[in-house]
C-alpha positions in Angstrom: 9.2 -22.1 -18.2 7.2 -21.3 -15.1 5.7 -17.9 -14.7 7.3 -15.5 -12.3 5.1 -14.5 -9.4 4.4 -10.7 -9.1 6.4 -8.7 -6.7 5.2 -9.1 -3.1 3.5 -12.4 -3.7 5.9 -14.9 -2.4 5.3 -18.4 -1.1 6.9 -20.2 1.8 8.2 -19.2 5.2 9.1 -15.6 4.2 5.5 -14.9 3.4 4.5 -15.4 7.0 7.0 -12.9 8.4 5.4 -9.4 8.8 8.8 -7.5 8.6 9.5 -8.9 5.2 6.1 -7.7 4.0 6.8 -4.2 5.3 10.2 -4.3 3.4 8.4 -5.2 0.2 5.6 -2.7 0.5 7.6 0.3 1.8 11.3 0.1 0.7 11.8 3.9 0.5 10.6 4.4 4.1 12.9 1.6 5.4 15.8 3.1 3.4 15.2 6.5 4.9 15.3 5.0 8.5 18.6 3.2 7.6 20.1 6.4 6.2 19.1 8.3 9.4 20.6 5.5 11.5 23.9 5.7 9.7 24.0 9.5 10.1 23.4 9.1 13.8 26.1 6.5 14.1 28.6 8.8 12.3 27.8 11.7 14.6 27.4 10.1 18.1 29.2 6.7 18.1 33.0 6.4 17.8 33.6 3.7 15.2 36.6 3.3 12.9 36.5 5.2 9.6 36.7 2.1 7.6 33.6 0.7 9.2 31.7 3.9 8.6 32.8 3.9 4.9 31.5 0.3 4.7 28.2 1.3 6.1 27.9 4.2 3.7 28.8 1.9 0.7 26.1 -0.6 1.8 23.6 2.3 2.2 24.4 3.5 -1.4 23.8 -0.1 -2.7 20.5 -0.3 -0.8 19.5 3.1 -2.2 20.0 1.7 -5.7 17.8 -1.3 -5.0 15.2 1.0 -3.5 15.2 3.2 -6.5 14.8 0.3 -8.8 11.8 -1.0 -6.8 10.1 2.4 -6.8 10.8 2.8 -10.5 9.1 -0.6 -11.2 6.1 0.6 -9.2 5.9 3.8 -11.3 6.3 1.8 -14.5 3.4 -0.6 -13.5 1.2 2.4 -12.7 1.9 4.0 -16.1 1.2 0.7 -17.8 -2.1 0.4 -16.0 -2.9 4.0 -16.9 -2.1 3.4 -20.6 -4.4 0.3 -20.7 -7.2 2.2 -19.1 -6.7 5.2 -21.4 -6.7 2.9 -24.5 -10.1 1.5 -23.8 -13.0 3.0 -25.7 -15.4 5.0 -23.5 -18.4 3.0 -22.3 -21.9 4.5 -22.4 
């Protein structure tokens, strides 16, 4: 079985696109901009209620994905901290 590349290290055409790199590195920031955009749409643009509910549902799904990405970053940081703390002190 081939090894899975680390998050953010993709090969191919997607690697060359700078917007995708921003999405990989800063998912919480992108999510907050999307949430603000949906709130502005709800306030200032007249769209059907069903479309607005669809946008909110999509935003909630994106929030779940964002949370999982941020949780994986935290888990990686704690794992790194645990490996550093487990090493004997060097003199």
